[in-house]
Kinemage of the C-alpha trace (Angstrom):
@kinemage 1
@onewidth
@group {chain A} dominant
@subgroup {mainchain}
@vectorlist {calphas} color= white
{ca met a 1} P 66.759 -60.013 46.723
{ca ala a 2} L 64.836 -58.130 43.920
{ca arg a 3} L 61.340 -58.770 43.126
{ca ile a 4} L 60.960 -60.023 39.616
{ca asn a 5} L 57.462 -59.889 38.964
{ca leu a 6} L 57.157 -63.120 36.685
{ca leu a 7} L 53.227 -62.495 35.853
{ca pro a 8} L 53.068 -62.295 31.592
{ca trp a 9} L 53.547 -58.529 30.904
{ca arg a 10} L 53.385 -59.595 27.599
{ca glu a 11} L 49.521 -60.561 28.595
{ca ser a 12} L 48.890 -57.028 30.398
{ca leu a 13} L 50.104 -55.079 27.536
{ca arg a 14} L 47.697 -56.942 25.068
{ca arg a 15} L 44.993 -56.610 27.288
{ca gln a 16} L 45.858 -53.007 27.581
{ca arg a 17} L 46.405 -52.695 23.907
{ca lys a 18} L 42.935 -54.771 23.098
{ca arg a 19} L 41.300 -52.348 25.277
{ca glu a 20} L 42.696 -49.147 23.716
{ca phe a 21} L 41.267 -50.805 20.141
{ca gly a 22} L 38.155 -51.470 21.508
{ca met a 23} L 37.772 -47.733 22.457
{ca met a 24} L 38.923 -46.673 19.184
{ca leu a 25} L 36.961 -48.581 17.492
{ca val a 26} L 34.271 -47.474 19.823
{ca val a 27} L 35.118 -43.726 18.799
{ca gly a 28} L 35.169 -44.611 15.501
{ca val a 29} L 31.770 -46.089 15.261
{ca val a 30} L 30.416 -43.375 17.196
{ca val a 31} L 32.641 -40.677 15.293
{ca ser a 32} L 31.367 -42.120 12.016
{ca leu a 33} L 27.410 -42.423 13.204
{ca val a 34} L 27.908 -38.847 14.042
{ca leu a 35} L 29.363 -37.903 10.671
{ca val a 36} L 27.188 -39.767 9.182
{ca gly a 37} L 23.778 -38.715 10.959
{ca trp a 38} L 25.476 -34.926 9.967
{ca trp a 39} L 25.123 -35.964 6.377
{ca his a 40} L 21.834 -37.189 6.412
{ca phe a 41} L 20.052 -34.057 8.539
{ca tyr a 42} L 22.648 -31.944 5.865
{ca asn a 43} L 21.225 -33.370 2.653
{ca glu a 44} L 17.397 -33.572 4.389
{ca ala a 45} L 17.850 -29.553 4.945
{ca leu a 46} L 19.283 -29.219 1.367
{ca met a 47} L 16.546 -30.883 0.357
{ca asp a 48} L 13.816 -29.264 2.382
{ca gln a 49} L 15.670 -25.697 0.697
{ca gln a 50} L 14.777 -27.125 -2.478
{ca arg a 51} L 11.388 -27.928 -1.765
{ca lys a 52} L 10.591 -24.540 -0.370
{ca arg a 53} L 12.554 -23.523 -3.447
{ca asn a 54} L 10.439 -25.396 -6.087
{ca ala a 55} L 7.256 -24.284 -4.158
{ca phe a 56} L 7.875 -20.933 -3.975
{ca leu a 57} L 8.168 -21.347 -7.780
{ca glu a 58} L 5.418 -23.076 -8.408
{ca arg a 59} L 3.471 -20.729 -6.294
{ca glu a 60} L 4.825 -17.931 -8.499
{ca ile a 61} L 4.488 -19.676 -11.810
{ca ala a 62} L 0.743 -19.800 -10.814
{ca gln a 63} L 0.414 -16.308 -9.872
{ca leu a 64} L 2.170 -15.731 -13.394
{ca asp a 65} L 0.131 -18.091 -14.886
{ca lys a 66} L -3.339 -15.861 -13.763
{ca gln a 67} L -1.232 -12.577 -14.716
{ca ile a 68} L -0.933 -14.251 -18.418
{ca lys a 69} L -4.802 -14.971 -18.653
{ca glu a 70} L -5.366 -11.680 -17.846
{ca ile a 71} L -3.478 -10.221 -20.126
{ca gln a 72} L -4.819 -12.496 -23.229
{ca ala a 73} L -8.438 -11.661 -22.006
{ca leu a 74} L -6.998 -8.106 -22.140
{ca glu a 75} L -6.020 -8.540 -25.445
{ca lys a 76} L -8.412 -10.007 -26.948
{ca thr a 77} L -10.778 -7.213 -25.264
{ca arg a 78} L -7.995 -4.751 -26.839
{ca asn a 79} L -8.515 -6.539 -30.264
{ca gln a 80} L -12.356 -6.872 -30.217
{ca leu a 81} L -12.112 -2.615 -29.467
{ca ile a 82} L -9.587 -2.079 -32.589
{ca ala a 83} L -12.228 -4.152 -34.239
{ca arg a 84} L -15.258 -2.304 -33.724
{ca met a 85} L -12.572 1.054 -33.607
{ca asn a 86} L -12.275 0.296 -37.413
{ca val a 87} L -15.783 -0.740 -38.483
{ca ile a 88} L -17.154 2.409 -37.168
{ca gln a 89} L -14.288 4.103 -39.015
{ca asp a 90} L -14.942 2.452 -42.022
{ca leu a 91} L -18.930 3.835 -41.313
{ca gln a 92} L -17.626 7.292 -41.168
{ca val a 93} L -15.206 7.121 -43.959
{ca ser a 94} L -18.068 5.240 -45.662
{ca arg a 95} L -20.776 7.520 -44.485
{ca pro a 96} L -20.735 10.090 -47.310
{ca arg a 97} L -20.206 7.375 -50.435
{ca ile a 98} L -24.024 6.722 -49.835
{ca val a 99} L -24.987 10.109 -50.837
{ca his a 100} L -22.305 10.274 -53.814
{ca leu a 101} L -24.215 6.700 -54.549
{ca phe a 102} L -27.184 7.894 -55.282
{ca asp a 103} L -26.063 11.043 -56.735
{ca glu a 104} L -24.462 9.765 -59.344
{ca leu a 105} L -27.251 6.811 -59.843
{ca val a 106} L -29.570 10.122 -60.413
{ca glu a 107} L -26.858 11.575 -62.808
{ca thr a 108} L -25.527 9.085 -64.738
{ca leu a 109} L -29.425 7.781 -65.703
{ca pro a 110} L -30.207 9.093 -69.093
{ca asp a 111} L -33.827 9.341 -70.195
{ca gly a 112} L -36.093 6.907 -70.654
{ca thr a 113} L -34.427 4.353 -68.148
{ca leu a 114} L -35.502 3.185 -64.771
{ca leu a 115} L -34.069 1.901 -61.741
{ca thr a 116} L -36.422 -0.390 -59.840
{ca glu a 117} L -34.084 -1.980 -57.551
{ca val a 118} L -30.674 -1.328 -55.903
{ca ile a 119} L -29.005 -3.550 -54.016
{ca gln a 120} L -25.570 -2.463 -52.204
{ca thr a 121} L -23.008 -5.096 -51.078
{ca gly a 122} L -20.052 -4.258 -50.237
{ca gly a 123} L -18.279 -2.205 -52.654
{ca ala a 124} L -20.639 -3.658 -55.327
{ca val a 125} L -23.956 -2.039 -56.242
{ca ala a 126} L -26.748 -4.594 -58.440
{ca leu a 127} L -29.177 -2.531 -60.285
{ca val a 128} L -32.113 -3.336 -61.770
{ca gly a 129} L -34.109 -1.456 -63.880
{ca arg a 130} L -36.206 -0.517 -67.512
{ca ala a 131} L -35.158 0.808 -70.141
{ca gln a 132} L -37.197 2.152 -73.297
{ca ser a 133} L -34.314 0.288 -76.080
{ca asn a 134} L -30.791 -1.097 -75.762
{ca ala a 135} L -29.055 1.910 -76.833
{ca arg a 136} L -30.572 3.970 -73.681
{ca val a 137} L -28.718 1.127 -71.386
{ca ser a 138} L -25.804 1.442 -73.242
{ca ala a 139} L -25.948 4.992 -72.424
{ca tyr a 140} L -25.877 4.522 -69.086
{ca met a 141} L -23.491 2.254 -68.955
{ca arg a 142} L -21.449 4.317 -70.804
{ca asn a 143} L -22.527 7.795 -68.301
{ca val a 144} L -21.622 4.982 -65.560
{ca glu a 145} L -17.640 4.884 -66.948
{ca arg a 146} L -17.379 8.036 -66.667
{ca ser a 147} L -18.218 8.870 -63.328
{ca pro a 148} L -15.907 9.716 -60.200
{ca trp a 149} L -17.740 7.718 -57.956
{ca leu a 150} L -18.581 4.476 -59.614
{ca gly a 151} L -16.895 2.523 -62.361
{ca asp a 152} L -16.127 -1.379 -64.119
{ca pro a 153} L -20.275 -1.457 -65.194
{ca gln a 154} L -21.041 -4.983 -66.271
{ca leu a 155} L -24.004 -5.719 -68.425
{ca lys a 156} L -25.763 -9.119 -66.621
{ca val a 157} L -29.001 -9.282 -68.412
{ca ile a 158} L -30.809 -7.524 -71.329
{ca glu a 159} L -34.264 -8.899 -71.793
{ca ser a 160} L -37.501 -8.459 -73.261
{ca lys a 161} L -40.446 -8.568 -71.790
{ca asp a 162} L -44.098 -8.457 -73.102
{ca lys a 163} L -45.483 -5.385 -74.856
{ca thr a 164} L -47.590 -4.110 -72.267
{ca gln a 165} L -44.710 -2.697 -70.294
{ca ala a 166} L -45.026 0.456 -73.430
{ca asp a 167} L -41.988 -1.959 -75.062
{ca met a 168} L -39.184 -1.908 -72.003
{ca ser a 169} L -36.727 -3.740 -71.596
{ca val a 170} L -35.523 -5.550 -68.226
{ca phe a 171} L -31.765 -4.911 -67.746
{ca arg a 172} L -29.150 -6.012 -64.562
{ca leu a 173} L -26.318 -4.344 -64.355
{ca thr a 174} L -23.341 -4.476 -61.868
{ca val a 175} L -20.984 -1.311 -60.948
{ca lys a 176} L -18.617 -1.006 -58.451
{ca gln a 177} L -18.830 1.970 -56.335
{ca val a 178} L -14.591 3.937 -56.573
{ca val a 179} L -13.812 6.805 -54.322
{ca pro a 180} L -12.551 9.064 -56.578
{ca lys a 181} L -8.285 9.725 -56.232
{ca ala a 182} L -8.596 13.266 -54.781
{ca gln a 183} L -11.328 11.737 -52.327
{ca gln a 184} L -8.212 8.534 -51.200
{ca gln a 185} L -5.687 11.943 -51.098
{ca ala a 186} L -7.879 13.508 -48.381
{ca gly a 187} L -9.089 10.891 -46.747
{ca ala a 188} L -5.457 9.682 -46.036
{ca glu a 189} L -4.069 13.158 -44.980
{ca gly a 190} L -7.311 13.285 -42.369
């Protein structure tokens, strides 16, 4: 007679399937852990790379900040040098003006008038002097108006002092020092 195995074949099949399911579950968990681990390390590597980039950029920014400060210092020095050059150039241009000023003061001064004080402030000149009469002061102002190097005379004060000064009046006058047009054109061309 044929042997019939009355063992529960379903039970052995169920155990085999359970074992296969357990193995698949273990393999799935291991694969999931491996994938999660790989994903974690991959993200850490990306973050490390980004940190390195940030550090590199911070170093470069620090160097550029240092260079910007150096450039600003050089720019400040340059501006100071330009200002000095402009002052020197203005002094060079105005050097002959003082000669013309004194020359014009002598040429425009009429007889019977003398200057006791000359004060130059920028382009303005304050004159203090004595004159024998008010007409001499008026003549002096007309001479100043005709002068190519002086202009815009403004009388501030005429006062008669006591008679011990040989009847001389004290006057205060302001004039502007100007540059004739021919000299301005020559200065612009030179």
